[in-house]
C-alpha positions in Angstrom: -0.5 0.0 0.1 1.8 3.1 -1.8 0.1 6.4 1.0 0.8 9.8 -0.8 1.8 13.1 1.7 0.1 15.7 0.5 1.2 19.4 1.3 -1.5 21.7 2.5 -1.5 25.0 3.4 -3.9 26.9 5.5 -4.4 29.7 8.5 -3.6 27.5 11.5 -6.5 28.9 14.3 -6.2 26.4 17.3 -3.6 24.3 18.8 -6.0 21.1 20.8 -4.3 18.3 22.1 -4.7 15.8 19.6 -4.5 18.2 16.9 -4.5 21.6 14.9 -7.1 23.7 13.6 -7.5 25.9 11.2 -9.0 27.3 8.2 -7.9 27.1 4.5 -9.9 28.5 1.6 -12.2 30.2 4.4 -13.5 26.5 6.2 -12.5 24.5 9.0 -10.0 22.7 9.2 -8.5 20.4 11.0 -5.9 17.5 10.9 -4.5 14.9 14.6 -1.2 15.2 15.0 -0.2 12.0 14.3 -1.2 12.9 10.8 1.8 15.5 10.6 5.1 15.4 8.6 6.7 18.6 8.7 5.5 22.0 10.2 6.9 24.8 8.3 5.9 28.5 8.5 6.4 30.6 5.7 9.1 33.3 6.7 8.0 36.9 5.3 9.6 39.4 7.5 13.2 37.0 5.5 11.6 37.8 2.1 10.6 40.5 2.3 14.8 41.5 3.4 16.3 38.9 0.6 13.7 41.5 -1.6 15.3 44.6 -1.0 19.2 43.1 -0.6 18.1 42.2 -4.2 17.0 45.5 -5.0 19.4 46.5 -3.4 23.1 45.2 -5.4 21.4 45.4 -8.8 20.6 49.7 -8.1 24.7 50.0 -6.6 25.8 47.9 -9.8 24.3 50.0 -12.1 25.5 53.0 -10.2 29.0 51.8 -10.6 28.8 50.9 -13.5 27.5 54.2 -14.4 30.8 56.0 -12.7 33.3 53.9 -14.7 32.1 54.6 -17.9 31.7 58.4 -17.7 35.6 58.3 -16.2 36.9 56.0 -19.7 35.0 58.0 -21.6 36.4 61.2 -20.1 39.7 59.5 -20.6 39.3 58.6 -24.4 37.9 61.1 -25.5 39.7 63.5 -27.5 40.9 67.6 -26.3 39.1 70.3 -28.6 40.9 72.6 -29.4 
């Protein structure tokens, strides 16, 4: 007999002695603690920090590249008399 492990995402409203209750798509939902293999919590602040860091990195690289191009264009531009 093969049992598939199904991932279920829901909002926890209460933790009972033998089950966890919550809601999923505005419907009540309960699961026995014995049936739970792993619990993963969403890490919203971590996701925001990663996205903010990536945006900052792209901005800094762009500004640095523009400054380097300006400096090199001044060196290679012939003087006009």
